[in-house]
C-alpha positions in Angstrom: 7.9 17.9 -14.9 5.7 15.6 -12.9 6.6 12.9 -10.4 7.0 9.4 -11.8 5.0 6.5 -10.5 5.0 2.9 -11.6 2.4 0.6 -10.1 2.7 -3.1 -11.1 0.5 -6.1 -10.2 2.8 -9.1 -9.9 0.1 -11.6 -8.6 -3.6 -11.2 -8.4 -4.9 -14.6 -7.4 -7.8 -16.1 -5.5 -6.2 -15.6 -2.1 -3.1 -13.4 -2.6 -2.2 -10.2 -4.2 1.4 -8.8 -4.7 1.9 -5.3 -6.1 4.9 -3.1 -6.6 5.0 0.7 -6.3 7.9 2.9 -7.4 7.8 6.6 -6.9 10.3 9.4 -7.7 9.6 12.9 -6.5 9.9 15.8 -8.9 7.5 18.5 -7.9 4.2 17.4 -6.5 4.8 14.4 -4.2 2.3 12.3 -2.3 1.9 14.6 0.7 -1.9 13.9 0.4 -2.8 10.2 0.6 -2.8 8.4 -2.8 -4.7 5.2 -3.5 -2.3 2.3 -4.2 -4.3 -0.9 -3.7 -7.9 -0.6 -5.0 -9.6 -3.7 -3.7 -12.6 -3.2 -6.0 -10.2 -3.5 -9.0 -8.7 -6.8 -7.8 -9.7 -10.1 -9.5 -12.8 -11.9 -8.0 -12.3 -15.3 -6.5 -13.4 -18.6 -8.2 -16.9 -18.2 -6.7 -17.2 -14.7 -8.3 -16.9 -12.8 -5.0 -15.3 -9.4 -5.1 -12.4 -8.6 -2.7 -13.5 -6.2 0.0 -10.3 -5.8 2.1 -6.7 -7.0 2.4 -4.3 -8.0 5.2 -0.7 -7.1 4.6 1.5 -10.2 5.1 4.9 -8.9 3.7 6.5 -5.6 2.7 9.8 -5.3 0.9 10.9 -1.6 0.6 13.6 0.9 0.0 13.2 4.6 0.8 15.6 7.5 -0.1 14.9 10.9 1.4 11.3 10.4 2.5 9.1 8.4 4.8 6.1 6.4 3.5 2.9 6.0 5.6 0.8 3.0 4.6 -2.8 3.8 5.4 -6.2 2.1 5.5 -8.6 4.3 3.7 -11.6 5.8 5.7 -13.1 9.2 6.3 -10.1 9.6 8.6 -7.4 7.3 7.3 -5.9 4.8 9.7 -2.1 4.3 9.9 -1.2 0.7 9.4 2.6 1.1 9.3 5.3 3.7 8.5 8.4 3.0 6.5 11.4 5.1 7.7 13.5 7.5 5.7 16.7 6.2 4.0 16.1 2.6 4.9 15.5 -0.8 3.2 14.0 -3.8 4.6 11.9 -7.0 4.4 9.0 -7.0 6.9 7.3 -10.4 7.4 4.0 -10.4 9.2 2.9 -14.0 8.2 3.5 -15.5 11.7 0.4 -13.7 13.0 -1.7 -13.6 9.7 -0.7 -10.1 8.5 -1.5 -6.6 9.4 -5.3 -6.1 9.2 -6.7 -3.1 7.6 -8.0 -1.6 10.9 -9.9 1.1 9.0 -12.5 -1.6 8.2 -15.7 -0.9 10.1 -14.9 2.8 10.6 -16.8 5.6 8.8 -16.0 5.8 5.1 -13.8 2.6 5.0 -13.7 0.8 1.7 -10.8 -1.6 2.1 -8.4 0.3 -0.1 -4.7 1.0 0.9 -3.2 4.4 0.4 0.3 5.8 0.7 1.3 9.2 2.0 4.9 10.5 1.9 6.6 13.0 4.2 9.9 15.0 3.8 10.2 14.7 0.0 12.8 16.6 -1.9 14.2 16.5 -5.5 14.7 13.0 -6.8 13.7 11.3 -3.5 12.3 7.8 -4.1 10.7 4.8 -2.7 10.1 1.2 -3.9 7.5 -0.8 -2.0 6.3 -4.3 -2.7 3.3 -5.5 -0.8 2.0 -9.0 -0.5 -1.4 -9.3 1.0 -4.2 -11.8 1.7 -7.4 -11.0 0.0 -10.6 -10.9 2.1 -14.1 -11.4 0.7 
């Protein structure tokens, strides 16, 4: 039996994207980084420009039995933030404009956001909702 993953786009507007990610470990996990926010798949803005990067402004999360690393994709992924094991929270980064994807400008960077889990066991889960500002 395989892990279960549900990825849902809640808002994909001109300036903001909100996506939800729910994962339950069964047998394979996300020990290798897995793409979660594909900026090239997001809606273009009203001028027809494609999104090239995002800045994370809020994260709502719950973890059970595992940690979740949120990474900026590049040849060597860049850690943006780590969500701790057995915890739930609401992280608000709006006061300073959000967490920039600091992988931007490094080799192989494409603006995408990946997740990587650690310490997973049978039926461990996470729910993560990310609100981000789209950059063009």
